[in-house]
N, C-alpha and C positions, 0 to 999 in steps of 0.2 A: 105618483111614484112611491113605492114602498121603501121606507127607510129600514135598514138593518142595524140593530144595536151592536156597537163595537166599543171596546175599552180604548183609552188613549194609548196604552201599551200595544194593543193589537193593531191600531192604525199606524203607529210608528214602525212596527215590524213590516207591514205591507208597504209603506213608503220606502223603507230601506230596500226591500226586495225589488220594488219597481225601479229604484235608482240603479241597483246593481244590474238588473236586466237591460236597462237602456244604455248604461255607460260602459259595462264590461262584457256582458254576454252578446249583446247585439253587434257591437264592433268586431268581436272575436269571430262570430259566425260569418260576418261579411268578409272578413279576411280569409277564412277558410274556404268560402265559396270562390273567392278570387283565385286562391292558390290551386283549387281543384280545376277551375276553368283553364288555368294556364298549362295544365297537363295534357290538353288536347281533347280528343273525342269524349264527349260527355255521355254518350249512350251507354258506355261500358265503364264508367268511372264511379266506383263505389264510394270514394271520398266525397264526390260531388252529391251523390244521392243521400248520403248520410248527413251532409251539411245542410241540404235542402230540408230534410226531415226535421233536423234540429232547429233550423230557422222557423219552420212552421210551429214547432212547440213553443219556442221563445215568443214569437208574435202572438200566439194564442194566449200564453200566460200573461203577457203585457196587457192585452185587452181585458182578461179576466180580472187582474189586479186593479186596473183603472176603473172597471165597472164596480167592483166591490167598494173602492174608495168613494166613488161618486154617489153610491147608494148608502154609504155608512152614516149612522147617526152616532157620533163619537160622544161617549158618556164618561165623565170623570166621576168616579164614585166618591172622591173626597169632597166634591162640590154639591153633593146631593144632601138635602135635609130629610133624612130618612127616620129620624128619631128612634133609632135602634132596630128598625124593621129590616128584613132581608130584601135587598133590591138588586137590580142588575149591577155587577161590578163588586158587590160586597163579598167578603170572605166569611164563610160560615163554618164554625166548628160544630159537629153534631156527634151525638152518641147513639149508637144502635142500642135500643132498649132490650133486644133479645139477647145480646152477648156482651154488652158494655164496651164494645170497640169504638174508639173515637177517631174521627177523620175530619179533615179540614178541606173545604173546596171554595174556589173562587167561581162565582157565576159569571160567565163571559158569553160572547156571541158564538154562533155556530162555527164560524171559521177559526175561532181561537181555541176551541175546546180541545183539551189534551189531558186525558185522565192521568197519565204518568206525571204531569206537572200539577195535578190536583185542580185542573180547570174544567168545569162542566158547562155544557151548553145551557143557555137560558131556556131552551125548549125541551130539555131532558125531563123525565118524569120527576126526578128528585128535586130539580131546581124549581119546577112548577109547584111542587108541593111546599117548598120552602118560602117562596116569594110572598112577602106581606107579613110573615110571622116574626115574632121577636124572641129574644133570649128567654128560655124557660118554656116556650111553646113546644108542643109535640106535632110532628108532621107525619102523616101516613102516606107511604109511597107504594104504589102498585108495582111490584117487581115480578119477574117471571116465576119466582118460587112462591109467590103470594104477597100479601101486604106486609110491609116492613114499617116499623114505627121508629122515629128518630126524635130525640130531644135536642133542641138547639141550645148549645152551651154558650156560644158567644158569636157576636156579629161585629165585624170590623170593616172599615172602609179605607182601603190602602190605595 
């Protein structure tokens, strides 16, 4: 069985979503189906059709989240002895050597990646180039516009 890396925060977010789906969404859709059935003929009942479709979506999402949690390898970056190296879960501040622009990214699992929140997937080209490097090292990343070089300014484990 292949384990998928995930931060503690990402696992907690999925657990909260699963809890919400099972305790709020599922009972609400069961009630909606019941209400739609009580209206009589189901063959022309748009409310019933919509509720069945929503139920399928919710049940599918519950299965998906349960599977993700079952296959998750939860990694706490604060518990890793990385000796200043960039590892999964670490937050890296980098400087683009071409223009001096600084950015900070946390390296997370595929499902947690959100560029707007400065979280990049461990499988992204930039994360792969940074993994294993330390502060002061330079990482070359193959980007669509060509190779970009970044200097690692700092590495933190939050």
